[in-house]
Structure formats: C-alpha cells, structure tokens
C-alpha positions as CSV (number, residue, x, y, z in Angstrom):
1,N,-15.4,-15.4,-8.8
2,A,-12.2,-16.4,-7.0
3,Y,-11.1,-12.7,-6.6
4,T,-14.2,-11.6,-4.7
5,G,-13.5,-11.0,-1.0
6,A,-16.2,-11.8,1.5
7,L,-16.9,-9.5,4.4
8,A,-18.4,-10.7,7.7
9,V,-20.0,-8.2,10.1
10,N,-22.3,-9.0,13.1
11,G,-23.4,-12.4,11.9
12,V,-23.9,-11.4,8.2
13,V,-21.6,-12.4,5.3
14,Y,-21.5,-10.0,2.4
15,L,-20.3,-11.1,-1.1
16,A,-20.3,-9.2,-4.4
17,P,-19.2,-11.6,-7.1
18,G,-19.2,-11.1,-10.9
19,Q,-20.9,-7.9,-11.8
20,S,-20.9,-6.3,-8.4
21,V,-24.2,-7.8,-7.3
22,V,-24.1,-7.6,-3.5
23,H,-25.5,-10.6,-1.5
24,A,-26.1,-10.6,2.3
25,F,-26.3,-14.0,4.0
26,D,-27.0,-15.1,7.5
27,A,-23.7,-16.5,8.7
28,R,-25.3,-19.2,10.8
29,T,-27.9,-20.5,8.4
30,G,-26.7,-19.4,5.0
31,K,-30.1,-17.9,4.3
32,L,-30.1,-15.0,1.7
33,L,-31.1,-11.9,3.6
34,W,-31.1,-9.5,0.7
35,Q,-29.5,-8.8,-2.7
36,Y,-28.7,-5.5,-4.5
37,D,-27.9,-5.4,-8.2
38,P,-26.2,-2.2,-9.4
39,E,-26.9,-3.3,-13.0
40,V,-23.2,-3.1,-14.0
41,G,-23.8,-5.4,-17.0
42,R,-26.2,-2.8,-18.4
43,V,-24.0,0.3,-18.0
44,A,-20.3,-0.9,-17.9
45,G,-19.7,-1.5,-21.6
46,E,-16.0,-2.3,-22.3
47,K,-15.1,-1.8,-18.7
48,L,-16.3,-5.3,-18.2
49,R,-13.1,-6.5,-19.9
50,S,-11.5,-6.2,-16.5
51,G,-14.2,-8.7,-15.5
52,W,-13.2,-9.5,-12.0
53,G,-15.9,-7.6,-10.1
54,P,-15.0,-6.0,-6.8
55,R,-12.3,-7.7,-4.8
56,G,-13.9,-6.7,-1.6
57,M,-16.1,-4.2,0.2
58,A,-15.8,-2.0,3.3
59,Y,-18.1,-1.6,6.2
60,D,-18.5,1.2,8.7
61,D,-21.3,2.6,10.9
62,G,-24.1,0.4,9.4
63,R,-23.1,1.1,5.8
64,L,-21.6,-1.2,3.2
65,F,-19.4,0.4,0.5
66,V,-18.7,-1.3,-2.8
67,G,-16.9,-0.1,-5.9
68,T,-18.5,-1.2,-9.2
69,T,-16.5,-2.2,-12.3
70,D,-18.1,0.7,-14.2
71,G,-16.6,3.3,-11.8
72,R,-19.3,3.9,-9.2
73,L,-18.9,3.9,-5.5
74,I,-22.2,2.8,-3.8
75,A,-23.3,2.9,-0.2
76,L,-25.9,0.4,1.0
77,D,-27.7,0.1,4.3
78,A,-26.0,-3.1,5.7
79,K,-29.3,-4.4,7.2
80,S,-31.7,-3.9,4.3
81,G,-29.5,-3.6,1.2
82,K,-31.2,-0.3,0.4
83,L,-29.2,2.0,-1.8
84,L,-28.1,5.1,0.3
85,W,-26.1,6.9,-2.4
86,S,-24.2,6.3,-5.6
87,V,-21.4,8.4,-7.1
88,M,-19.5,8.1,-10.3
89,T,-15.8,8.3,-9.3
90,M,-14.3,8.9,-12.8
91,E,-15.0,10.7,-16.1
92,P,-17.2,9.0,-18.7
93,N,-15.4,6.9,-21.2
94,D,-11.9,7.5,-19.8
95,G,-10.9,3.8,-19.7
96,R,-10.8,3.6,-15.9
97,Y,-12.5,0.8,-13.9
98,I,-12.8,-0.4,-10.3
99,S,-11.9,-3.8,-9.2
100,G,-10.4,-3.1,-5.8
101,P,-12.2,-2.4,-2.5
102,P,-12.7,1.0,-0.9
103,W,-11.1,2.1,2.3
104,V,-13.1,3.5,5.3
105,F,-11.6,5.9,7.9
106,K,-12.8,8.9,10.0
107,G,-16.2,9.3,8.4
108,K,-14.8,9.0,4.9
109,V,-14.7,6.3,2.3
110,A,-11.9,6.3,-0.4
111,I,-11.6,4.5,-3.7
112,G,-8.9,4.2,-6.3
113,H,-9.2,2.7,-9.8
114,G,-7.4,0.7,-12.4
115,G,-7.2,1.3,-16.1
116,A,-3.6,2.3,-16.9
117,D,-3.2,-1.1,-18.4
118,F,-5.9,-0.3,-21.1
119,A,-5.8,3.5,-21.5
120,P,-3.6,6.5,-20.9
121,V,-5.0,7.5,-17.5
122,R,-3.6,9.5,-14.6
123,G,-4.0,7.7,-11.2
124,Y,-5.8,9.2,-8.2
125,V,-7.6,8.3,-5.0
126,T,-10.8,10.1,-4.1
127,A,-12.5,10.3,-0.7
128,Y,-16.2,10.8,-0.1
129,D,-18.3,11.6,3.0
130,Q,-19.7,8.2,4.2
131,K,-23.1,9.7,5.0
132,T,-23.8,11.8,1.9
133,G,-21.4,10.6,-0.9
134,K,-20.2,14.1,-1.3
135,K,-16.6,14.3,-2.6
136,A,-14.2,15.4,0.2
137,W,-10.9,15.3,-1.7
138,R,-8.9,13.8,-4.5
139,F,-5.2,13.0,-4.5
140,Y,-3.4,12.5,-7.8
141,T,-0.5,10.0,-7.7
142,V,1.4,11.3,-10.7
143,P,1.7,14.8,-12.2
144,G,-0.6,16.1,-14.9
145,D,-0.3,18.8,-17.6
146,P,2.2,21.4,-16.3
147,A,0.4,24.2,-18.2
148,K,-2.6,23.7,-15.9
149,G,-0.6,24.0,-12.8
150,F,-0.1,21.4,-10.1
151,E,-2.5,20.4,-7.3
152,N,0.3,20.4,-4.7
153,E,4.1,20.8,-4.3
154,A,4.6,17.0,-4.5
155,M,3.2,17.0,-8.0
156,R,5.4,20.0,-9.1
157,K,8.5,18.2,-7.8
158,A,7.5,14.9,-9.4
159,S,6.9,16.7,-12.7
160,A,10.5,17.9,-12.7
161,T,11.7,14.3,-12.9
162,W,9.5,13.4,-15.9
163,N,10.0,14.1,-19.6
164,A,8.2,17.2,-20.6
165,D,5.4,15.4,-22.5
166,S,5.0,12.4,-20.2
167,W,1.6,13.7,-18.9
168,K,0.1,13.2,-22.4
169,L,0.4,9.5,-22.0
170,G,-1.6,9.6,-18.8
171,G,1.2,8.9,-16.4
172,G,-0.2,5.7,-14.9
173,G,0.0,5.4,-11.1
174,T,-3.5,4.0,-10.8
175,V,-4.4,2.7,-7.3
176,D,-6.7,-0.3,-7.2
177,R,-5.9,-1.9,-3.8
178,K,-6.6,-5.4,-2.5
179,S,-7.2,-4.7,1.2
180,T,-9.6,-2.4,3.0
181,R,-8.1,-0.9,6.1
182,L,-6.5,2.5,6.1
183,N,-5.1,3.7,9.5
C-alpha cells in the first residue's frame, strides 16, 4: 500500500499496510520480529471502502499506536506486539473511518477520522490516556444541534455563522491527518 507510512524506532521498522496488520522488522536484517492482526477485514464492513489502511503510526514510551480503518485506536507493546488496549473512537455504523495516524503528546494519544465524504458526520478529535486508553477529551471541529447546547464558546460562535439546519447534514470538518507530531 503506497499510502502506508513506516515508522522506525530503536532499530525496528514498523509497517501497517492494507487492513491495519502491524509488522515489526529488524532494521538491520529485515527479519520479522512480530505481527499483530486487528482483524479489520472481519469487523470493518463498508468502512473498508476507504481501503487505504493507516497512513502511519505513532510511538511513545514503548508503545505503538495505530488507528484501524473500522474506527479503533489500538496500543501495542512495541517490543512484543502484545495488545495493551483497544478503544472504539466513534459510534457504530456512523460512516466514519480512520486512515490517518494518531498524534502523541504529554501522555496522551489523539486520533481524528474521515467519513464526511461518505456520510453526514460531524468532525472531532479525541484524546486518550496512553497507558490506559481512557478517553481524556474530545474536541468538535464544527457546531452540532443548537437545541442540545454547545460544548464551548467557539462552537456557539461558529453556529451563528451557519444556516439554522446545517447541523442536520453533519457539518463535515473531519480531521484525518497525514503526519504524527503535535507540539
């Protein structure tokens, strides 16, 4: 897959082509050290239509983070490939998918999503604790239903610039990035 970004850390090269199957290779010899299959093909359904697999991964403090096409964020032990945790980052059957890499920063790992090209979805970025996978926060990029209130002042102000029923179309604003560093 030409869109899959490799990640090299401490003499190991990590790749996750196709259906988010993570491979770890010794950078000197090319020997496969381990492989982890999140079984995306079994669970992704129509989300595989995006078909690109992850465009990269992130590494921090001995953990490898990968977003799967079907919407999960997984943390693997970088030395063994053992699954440390897995969280679903979106609602079931909402048309979202992940093809971009996560970001790592200050003990958190954040992930966005795509999907506004296929479904009426509202964009957001969610951050999780790197050690536990517990959700730390979610930031919406566009306003939602005004009747439900707004998450913050920015969403209230943005809503004033939209047509009254724009939120019914999902709003777009999905965030599926192509690089992995957040300062």
